[in-house]
MITI-450103 format. One record per residue (C-alpha): residue number from 1; residue in one letter; x, y, z negated. Coordinates in steps of 0.5 Angstrom, whole numbers. Example, Ala and Ser with C-alpha at 12.3 -4.5 7.8 and 13.67 -1.06 7.14 Angstrom:
REM MITI-450103
1|A|25|-9|-16
2|S|27|-2|-14
//
This chain:
REM MITI-450103
1|M|25|234|113
2|L|21|230|117
3|F|15|235|117
4|L|20|240|120
5|L|22|235|125
6|Y|15|234|127
7|Q|14|242|128
8|R|20|243|132
9|L|18|238|137
10|A|11|240|137
11|E|14|247|139
12|H|17|244|145
13|H|11|240|146
14|L|15|234|145
15|Y|10|228|142
16|L|13|221|139
17|P|8|216|138
18|G|5|216|130
19|L|9|223|129
20|N|3|226|129
21|L|1|223|122
22|L|6|228|119
23|R|1|233|120
24|Y|-3|230|114
25|L|-1|232|107
26|T|-5|225|105
27|F|0|221|109
28|R|6|225|107
29|G|4|224|100
30|G|3|216|100
31|M|10|216|104
32|A|13|220|98
33|V|10|215|93
34|A|13|209|97
35|T|20|212|98
36|S|21|214|91
37|Q|19|208|88
38|L|23|204|93
39|V|29|208|92
40|V|29|207|84
41|V|27|200|85
42|L|33|199|89
43|M|38|203|85
44|G|35|200|79
45|S|39|194|77
46|R|46|196|79
47|F|45|203|76
48|I|43|199|69
49|R|49|195|70
50|W|54|201|71
51|M|51|205|65
52|Q|52|199|61
53|A|59|198|62
54|K|60|206|62
55|Q|56|207|55
56|G|58|201|51
57|K|54|202|45
58|G|48|205|49
59|Q|44|211|46
60|P|44|212|38
61|I|38|210|35
62|R|35|215|29
63|S|38|212|22
64|D|31|214|19
65|G|27|211|24
66|I|24|204|25
67|Q|28|199|23
68|R|26|194|28
69|H|28|199|33
70|I|35|200|30
71|T|36|192|31
72|E|32|191|37
73|K|34|197|42
74|A|41|198|40
75|G|46|198|46
76|T|40|200|51
77|P|43|205|56
78|T|40|211|57
79|M|40|217|62
80|G|35|213|66
81|G|32|219|68
82|L|37|220|73
83|M|34|214|77
84|F|27|218|77
85|L|31|224|79
86|A|34|220|85
87|G|27|218|87
88|I|24|225|87
89|T|29|228|90
90|V|30|224|96
91|A|22|223|97
92|T|21|230|97
93|L|26|232|101
94|L|24|227|106
95|W|17|228|106
96|A|15|235|104
97|D|15|242|108
98|L|22|245|107
99|D|20|251|109
100|N|15|252|103
101|I|18|256|97
102|Y|14|252|92
103|V|17|245|94
104|W|24|248|93
105|V|22|251|86
106|M|19|245|84
107|L|26|242|85
108|L|30|247|82
109|V|26|246|75
110|T|27|239|76
111|L|34|238|77
112|S|36|244|73
113|F|32|241|67
114|G|35|234|69
115|A|42|237|69
116|L|41|240|62
117|G|38|233|59
118|F|44|229|62
119|M|49|234|58
120|D|45|232|52
121|D|45|225|53
122|Y|52|225|55
123|A|54|228|48
124|K|50|223|44
125|V|53|217|48
126|T|60|220|47
127|K|59|222|40
128|Q|55|217|38
129|T|50|221|35
130|T|43|223|36
131|A|45|231|36
132|G|46|233|43
133|V|47|240|46
134|S|45|245|41
135|G|37|246|41
136|K|38|254|41
137|I|43|253|47
138|R|38|248|51
139|L|32|253|50
140|A|36|259|52
141|V|38|255|59
142|E|31|252|60
143|A|28|259|59
144|G|33|262|64
145|V|31|257|69
146|A|24|257|68
147|V|24|265|68
148|I|27|265|75
149|A|22|259|78
150|V|16|264|76
151|F|19|270|79
152|L|21|266|85
153|M|13|263|86
154|I|11|270|84
155|H|15|274|90
156|F|16|269|95
157|G|9|265|95
158|Q|4|266|100
159|P|0|272|99
160|S|-7|270|97
161|P|-14|272|100
162|E|-16|274|93
163|G|-10|279|92
164|A|-3|280|90
165|S|-5|280|82
166|L|-7|272|83
167|S|0|271|82
168|T|1|274|76
169|S|-6|272|73
170|L|-8|267|68
171|A|-14|263|71
172|F|-19|260|66
173|P|-23|253|67
174|I|-30|252|67
175|F|-31|260|68
176|K|-32|261|76
177|R|-27|266|78
178|A|-25|269|71
179|L|-18|272|72
180|V|-14|276|67
181|D|-8|280|70
182|L|-2|279|65
183|S|3|283|70
184|W|10|282|68
185|F|8|279|62
186|Y|6|273|66
187|L|14|271|67
188|A|14|270|60
189|F|8|266|60
190|G|9|262|66
191|A|16|260|63
192|F|13|258|56
193|I|9|253|60
194|I|14|250|63
195|V|19|250|57
196|G|13|247|53
197|A|11|242|58
198|S|19|240|58
199|N|20|239|51
200|A|13|236|50
201|V|14|230|54
202|N|21|229|51
203|F|18|229|44
204|T|13|223|47
205|D|19|219|50
206|G|20|215|44
207|L|17|208|46
208|D|18|203|52
209|G|14|206|57
210|L|10|211|53
211|A|12|217|56
212|T|13|214|63
213|V|5|212|65
214|P|2|219|62
215|V|7|223|66
216|M|5|219|72
217|I|-2|220|70
218|A|-1|228|70
219|A|3|228|76
220|A|-3|224|80
221|T|-8|229|77
222|F|-4|235|79
223|G|-2|232|86
224|L|-10|232|87
225|I|-11|239|84
226|A|-5|242|88
227|Y|-8|239|94
228|L|-15|242|93
229|V|-13|249|91
230|G|-8|249|97
231|N|-14|248|102
232|F|-18|254|103
233|I|-25|249|105
234|F|-24|245|98
235|A|-22|251|94
236|N|-28|255|96
237|Y|-33|249|96
238|L|-31|248|88
239|E|-30|255|87
240|L|-23|255|85
241|H|-17|260|86
242|F|-14|259|93
243|V|-7|259|93
244|P|-4|258|100
245|G|2|253|101
246|V|1|250|94
247|G|-2|244|97
248|E|6|242|99
249|V|7|241|91
250|G|2|235|92
251|V|8|231|96
252|F|13|233|90
253|C|7|230|85
254|A|7|224|89
255|A|14|223|89
256|I|14|223|81
257|V|8|218|81
258|G|13|213|86
259|S|19|214|82
260|G|15|212|75
261|L|12|206|78
262|G|20|204|80
263|F|22|206|73
264|L|17|202|70
265|W|19|196|73
266|Y|26|197|68
267|N|23|201|63
268|A|17|196|61
269|P|18|193|54
270|P|23|191|53
271|A|26|197|56
272|R|33|195|60
273|I|34|203|60
274|F|31|209|57
275|M|29|215|60
276|G|33|220|56
277|D|33|227|56
278|S|35|227|63
279|G|29|224|65
280|A|24|227|60
281|L|26|234|60
282|A|26|234|68
283|L|19|231|69
284|G|16|235|63
285|G|19|242|67
286|G|17|239|73
287|I|10|238|71
288|G|9|245|68
289|A|12|248|74
290|V|6|245|78
291|A|1|247|73
292|V|4|255|74
293|A|4|254|81
294|T|-3|252|82
295|K|-6|257|77
296|H|-8|251|72
297|E|-4|252|66
298|I|-10|251|61
299|V|-12|245|65
300|L|-5|242|63
301|G|-6|243|56
302|I|-12|238|57
303|V|-9|233|62
304|G|-3|233|58
305|G|-6|233|51
306|L|-2|227|49
307|F|4|231|50
308|V|1|237|46
309|L|-1|232|40
310|E|6|229|40
311|T|9|236|40
312|V|4|239|34
313|S|5|233|30
314|V|12|235|30
315|I|11|242|28
316|I|6|240|23
317|Q|11|235|20
318|V|17|240|20
319|L|13|246|17
320|W|9|242|12
321|F|16|239|9
322|K|19|246|9
323|R|14|249|5
324|T|12|243|0
325|G|17|238|1
326|R|12|233|3
327|R|10|229|9
328|V|4|230|13
329|F|5|224|17
330|L|9|217|15
331|M|14|219|21
332|A|14|224|27
333|P|13|224|33
334|I|6|221|31
335|H|7|215|35
336|H|12|213|30
337|H|7|214|25
338|F|2|209|28
339|E|8|204|28
340|R|9|205|20
341|L|2|204|19
342|G|3|197|22
343|W|1|198|29
344|A|5|194|34
345|E|9|198|39
346|S|5|195|45
347|T|-1|197|42
348|V|1|204|41
349|V|4|205|48
350|I|-3|202|51
351|R|-7|206|47
352|F|-4|212|48
353|W|-4|211|56
354|I|-12|210|55
355|I|-12|217|51
356|A|-8|220|57
357|I|-13|217|62
358|M|-19|220|59
359|L|-16|227|58
360|A|-14|227|65
361|M|-21|225|67
362|I|-23|231|63
363|G|-18|235|66
364|L|-21|234|73
365|S|-28|235|71
366|T|-27|242|70
367|L|-26|243|77
368|K|-33|242|78
369|L|-36|245|72
370|R|-36|252|74
//
C-alpha cells in the first residue's frame, strides 16, 4: 500500500522526506518484520483471554500421548495461528507492492489454508476430539487452492529472460542452469510442494515453540533467496534462474519472521496458546508457495529438512504398523519419540531448532555451489 503511494506521488513528481526509502526491498522487509511483530504482540493478551473464554476446555490432547502433556497442557487455547495471519496480512498489505502477482498468490495460499485450518481447529474444540475436518476433504481443498496458485504464478508472472518455459520447469541446486520442463505436469508438482509443506509443518507443530522457530528460519532463508533470485545482477552473479518480480516475496517472508517473533512471546514454554492447524497449515503452505515462486522447490527439502523428517517418521510409523502390527518409533511424529526416551520437552525443542539452523545453512550454501 505504501509502495503504491510512493509510486503515485513519484509519477506526479511529488516527493516527501524519507518516502524514497520505500524504493528499497530491504527497508520494506525490515519494516514488515517490525509491523507484523507489533501486530501480534499487541493483540496477543486480549486475543488469548478471548479464546480462553470461548474455548473453555481448550484444544483436546491425544489420549495416547505423553501423560505430562495431558495434565499440563489441558485447557490451553488453540487457533493462535489467527495471530500469525493478522500480522502477516497487515504487514504484507502495508509494505509490499500490491501490483505484484506473487504477493497476492502468497496471501491467497496462506489465508485459504489458514481458513481451512481454522475450520479444523473449530471442529476439534467444539466436539472436544482430536479428529477435525475429514482428511480427504482437507487434502482436496488444499490441492485445489494450490493448483490455482501455481496456475496464477505461471500465467501472470512476469516473463523471464530465460524464456516462458522457466515458469513450468524444475530447477536443480548445485547444477548451474539445469532445467527440466514439466509442462502442464508442473501444476501437479507445484501443488504437491505446497500441500506437502503445509502438512509437514502441521506434523511438526506438537511441542511449545517447536514449529514456530523452524518456520521463521525457513521464511528468513527463502526471503533472502527471493531477494537474490528477483535481482538480475545478483541472480546473474550467482548463476541463479532470474525470476522477475519475485523479490517482493521477500516482504511476505519478512512478515512471517516478524509474526513468529511476536507469537513466540506467547508460545514459548509454557505456551499460553497453541498455533493450531490455522497457523501450521497456513505457514507451511505459504513457505511452499514461496519455494515454487522462486524456483527452489528442491532446496525447500533441505531448508525444511526438519519438517521432512517429521513427516517421514509418521509415514514410516503408519506403514510399518499396518504391515507388521509393530512400531518403529515409540511414538510419532519423531519429536514425541525422543520425549518417550526421556528427553525434556525444552531439550527436544532446542535441539530441533539447532537442526533447522544447520539445514538452512546447507540450503543457502547451494546458492554458491554451482
